[in-house]
C-alpha positions in Angstrom: 245.8 -74.0 -112.7 246.1 -76.7 -115.3 248.3 -74.5 -117.5 250.7 -74.0 -114.7 250.7 -77.5 -113.5 248.8 -76.8 -110.2 247.2 -80.2 -109.8 245.6 -79.5 -106.4 244.3 -76.1 -107.5 242.8 -77.6 -110.7 241.0 -80.3 -108.6 239.7 -77.7 -106.2 238.5 -75.5 -109.0 236.7 -78.4 -110.7 235.0 -79.4 -107.4 233.9 -75.9 -106.9 232.5 -75.7 -110.4 230.6 -78.9 -109.9 229.1 -77.7 -106.6 227.9 -74.5 -108.4 226.5 -76.5 -111.2 224.6 -78.7 -108.7 223.2 -75.7 -107.0 222.1 -74.2 -110.2 220.4 -77.4 -111.2 218.6 -77.5 -107.9 217.5 -73.9 -108.3 216.2 -74.6 -111.8 214.3 -77.7 -110.5 212.7 -75.7 -107.7 211.7 -73.0 -110.2 210.2 -75.5 -112.6 208.1 -77.0 -109.7 206.5 -73.6 -108.9 202.8 -73.7 -109.6 202.5 -77.5 -109.2 200.9 -79.8 -106.7 202.1 -83.3 -105.8 200.4 -86.1 -107.6 200.9 -89.7 -106.3 199.5 -93.1 -107.2 197.7 -95.0 -104.5 200.2 -97.0 -102.5 202.9 -94.4 -102.6 205.0 -94.3 -99.4 203.6 -92.0 -96.6 207.0 -90.4 -96.1 207.2 -89.3 -99.7 203.7 -87.8 -99.6 204.4 -86.1 -96.2 207.6 -84.6 -97.6 205.7 -83.0 -100.5 202.8 -81.9 -98.3 205.3 -79.5 -96.6 205.5 -77.7 -99.9 202.1 -78.0 -101.6 198.8 -79.8 -101.7 198.9 -83.4 -102.9 196.5 -85.7 -104.8 196.7 -89.4 -104.0 194.3 -91.2 -106.4 190.9 -89.5 -105.7 192.0 -88.0 -102.4 193.2 -84.4 -102.1 195.2 -83.1 -99.1 196.2 -79.6 -98.3 199.8 -78.7 -97.1 200.8 -79.8 -93.6 200.6 -77.1 -90.9 202.0 -76.9 -87.4 199.5 -76.3 -84.6 197.9 -72.9 -84.6 198.7 -72.3 -88.3 196.5 -72.5 -91.4 197.4 -72.2 -95.1 195.6 -70.0 -97.4 196.0 -69.3 -101.2 198.0 -66.1 -102.0 195.7 -65.2 -104.9 192.8 -64.7 -102.3 195.0 -63.1 -99.6 196.1 -60.5 -102.2 192.6 -59.7 -103.3 189.4 -58.0 -102.1 187.3 -61.3 -102.2 186.9 -61.2 -98.4 186.2 -57.5 -97.9 186.3 -55.1 -95.0 182.7 -54.7 -93.8 180.9 -51.4 -94.6 177.3 -50.6 -93.9 176.6 -49.4 -97.5 177.8 -52.7 -99.0 176.4 -55.1 -96.4 173.9 -57.6 -98.0 174.8 -56.7 -101.6 174.4 -59.6 -104.1 176.9 -59.7 -107.0 176.8 -61.6 -110.3 180.2 -62.4 -111.8 181.6 -59.3 -110.3 185.3 -58.6 -111.0 187.2 -58.6 -107.7 190.4 -56.6 -107.3 193.5 -58.9 -107.2 197.2 -58.9 -108.1 199.9 -60.7 -110.1 198.0 -61.4 -113.3 195.0 -63.1 -111.8 191.4 -62.4 -112.4 188.5 -63.3 -110.0 184.8 -63.3 -110.9 182.5 -63.6 -107.9 178.9 -64.5 -107.6 177.0 -64.3 -104.3 176.5 -61.9 -101.4 179.6 -59.9 -100.4 182.0 -61.7 -98.1 183.8 -60.2 -95.2 186.7 -61.0 -92.9 184.5 -63.0 -90.6 183.8 -65.2 -93.6 187.5 -65.5 -94.3 188.2 -66.7 -90.8 185.5 -69.3 -91.0 186.7 -70.5 -94.4 190.3 -70.7 -93.1 189.0 -72.7 -90.1 187.1 -75.1 -92.3 190.1 -75.6 -94.6 192.2 -76.5 -91.6 189.6 -79.0 -90.4 189.3 -80.6 -93.9 193.0 -80.5 -94.8 193.7 -84.2 -94.6 190.9 -85.2 -97.0 189.0 -82.6 -99.0 186.5 -85.2 -100.3 185.4 -86.1 -96.8 182.8 -84.1 -95.0 183.7 -82.6 -91.6 181.3 -83.1 -88.7 181.6 -80.6 -85.8 179.3 -79.1 -83.2 178.3 -75.5 -83.5 179.8 -74.9 -80.1 183.2 -76.4 -81.1 183.2 -74.4 -84.3 182.6 -71.2 -82.5 185.4 -72.1 -80.0 187.7 -72.7 -83.0 186.9 -69.1 -84.1 187.6 -67.8 -80.6 184.0 -67.1 -79.8 181.6 -68.1 -77.1 178.4 -70.1 -77.7 176.0 -67.1 -77.4 172.9 -66.4 -79.5 174.5 -63.4 -81.3 177.6 -65.4 -82.3 175.4 -68.4 -83.3 173.3 -66.2 -85.7 176.4 -64.6 -87.1 177.9 -68.0 -87.8 174.8 -69.2 -89.6 174.8 -66.0 -91.7 178.5 -66.6 -92.6 177.8 -70.2 -93.5 175.0 -69.1 -95.8 177.1 -66.5 -97.5 180.0 -69.0 -98.2 177.5 -71.7 -99.3 175.9 -69.3 -101.8 179.3 -68.0 -103.0 181.1 -69.2 -106.2 184.2 -67.9 -107.8 186.1 -68.3 -111.0 189.8 -67.7 -110.8 192.0 -67.5 -113.8 195.6 -66.5 -114.5 196.6 -64.6 -117.6 198.9 -67.6 -118.4 196.3 -70.2 -117.5 198.5 -71.2 -114.6 195.6 -71.9 -112.2 191.9 -72.1 -112.4 189.1 -72.6 -109.9 185.4 -72.5 -110.7 183.0 -73.6 -108.0 181.2 -73.1 -104.7 183.4 -72.2 -101.7 181.6 -74.2 -99.1 178.7 -76.6 -98.5 177.0 -77.2 -95.2 174.1 -79.0 -93.5 172.7 -78.3 -90.0 171.2 -81.0 -87.8 170.8 -81.9 -84.2 172.2 -85.1 -82.6 171.5 -86.0 -79.0 170.3 -82.3 -78.4 173.7 -81.0 -79.7 173.6 -78.6 -82.6 175.9 -80.0 -85.3 177.1 -78.9 -88.8 178.4 -81.0 -91.7 181.0 -79.0 -93.7 182.4 -79.8 -97.1 184.8 -77.9 -99.4 185.2 -78.3 -103.1 188.1 -80.7 -103.8 189.3 -78.1 -106.4 190.6 -76.0 -103.4 193.8 -78.1 -103.7 194.5 -76.5 -107.0 195.1 -73.2 -105.2 197.8 -74.7 -102.9 200.6 -75.1 -105.4 204.2 -74.6 -104.6 205.0 -70.9 -103.8 201.3 -70.0 -104.2 200.1 -70.2 -100.6 201.0 -68.8 -97.2 201.0 -70.2 -93.7 199.0 -67.9 -91.3 198.9 -67.8 -87.6 195.1 -68.5 -87.3 194.7 -67.9 -83.6 196.3 -64.5 -83.7 194.2 -63.5 -86.6 191.0 -64.7 -84.9 192.1 -62.7 -81.8 191.7 -59.5 -83.8 188.0 -59.9 -83.5 186.1 -57.3 -85.5 189.2 -55.3 -86.5 188.7 -56.3 -90.1 191.3 -54.0 -91.8 193.9 -55.5 -89.4 192.9 -59.0 -90.4 193.0 -58.3 -94.1 196.3 -56.4 -93.8 198.0 -59.2 -91.8 197.0 -61.7 -94.4 198.1 -59.6 -97.3 201.5 -58.7 -95.8 202.1 -62.3 -94.8 202.4 -63.1 -98.5 205.4 -60.7 -98.8 208.9 -61.0 -97.3 209.1 -57.4 -96.2 212.2 -56.7 -98.2 210.4 -54.0 -100.3 208.0 -51.4 -99.1 204.3 -51.5 -100.2 202.6 -48.3 -101.2 199.4 -47.1 -99.7 197.8 -46.8 -103.1 198.6 -50.5 -103.8 196.9 -51.5 -100.5 193.9 -49.3 -101.3 193.4 -50.9 -104.7 194.0 -54.5 -103.5 191.7 -54.2 -100.5 188.8 -52.9 -102.6 188.0 -50.2 -99.9 186.1 -47.2 -101.3 186.7 -44.9 -98.4 188.6 -41.6 -98.8 192.3 -42.0 -99.0 193.0 -40.0 -95.8 190.6 -42.2 -93.8 192.2 -45.3 -95.3 195.6 -44.0 -94.3 194.4 -43.5 -90.7 192.9 -47.0 -90.7 196.1 -48.6 -92.0 198.2 -47.0 -89.3 195.8 -48.3 -86.6 195.8 -51.7 -88.2 199.6 -51.9 -88.3 199.7 -51.1 -84.6 197.3 -53.9 -83.9 199.3 -56.4 -86.0 202.5 -55.5 -84.2 200.8 -55.8 -80.8 199.4 -59.2 -81.7 202.8 -60.5 -83.0 201.6 -60.7 -86.6 204.3 -58.2 -87.6 207.6 -57.5 -86.0 207.7 -54.0 -87.6 204.9 -52.0 -89.3 205.2 -48.4 -90.2 203.6 -46.1 -92.7 206.0 -43.3 -93.8 205.2 -39.7 -94.6 205.7 -40.8 -98.3 202.8 -43.3 -97.9 205.1 -46.3 -98.1 204.5 -49.2 -95.7 207.7 -50.6 -94.2 207.2 -53.9 -92.5 208.9 -57.0 -91.2 206.9 -60.2 -90.9 207.7 -62.7 -88.1 209.6 -65.9 -89.0 206.8 -68.4 -89.6 207.3 -72.2 -89.3 204.7 -74.3 -91.0 
């Protein structure tokens, strides 16, 4: 344009080039922020902190806060959702105690686990506690047993009470060490601490999570889950695990059955796992956790997650 004296065309081309350069700079900035949390000095403006909490956990002085969630949603780290840390209950493994046991996971991460095996009921409880503690991880959460059971979609019966206490004990006794091959993230500590007491004849529990949980909620390293729909699956543990795993993917590429089998840590025969995955997909679609979920004859899972707002 400049060579031919087209002044207007030259100006338009320059403006277009500048817009593209700005877009490229923004993309590079976003990429450079991946795997980071927001760190702020005390006295920082609330609006600035809130803006960052939509993308990651933040640390303000000594206070750590998890990402902001809309009602009914809960955030959970991708490294745990794409692993077999919270397993699918089986009679032969129930009650097993592990010592620095390697846990199946993906994307260059390694997990070493110590404690009794955890199940999907423990995952739902941990997710509920993280939601309760999200605004200040260093502050203990006080809640009645009845209200905690209600949060999990359960009634205040004796069986549910005993199951909740068992789950609290497993999480309290559990510790994990997470490391990335590039040292991108690390976590080494207890998952949950709790104390039971009675106040005015009401059974209460004090819950506290390790402040290091914030390190797992870095940009592009966590996923917003529809907690109420997950809890509504009840004892359908494969469906709960599958919904969490698939929520960390955009659905643009199929996932193979072998990949699911390895990531889930299930040791059942492949044909039985295939049958279970088909049933779990149907449950996820029915509950609105997936818009589409189908396992092809070539054992490839084609799926479409719902559009999730945080």
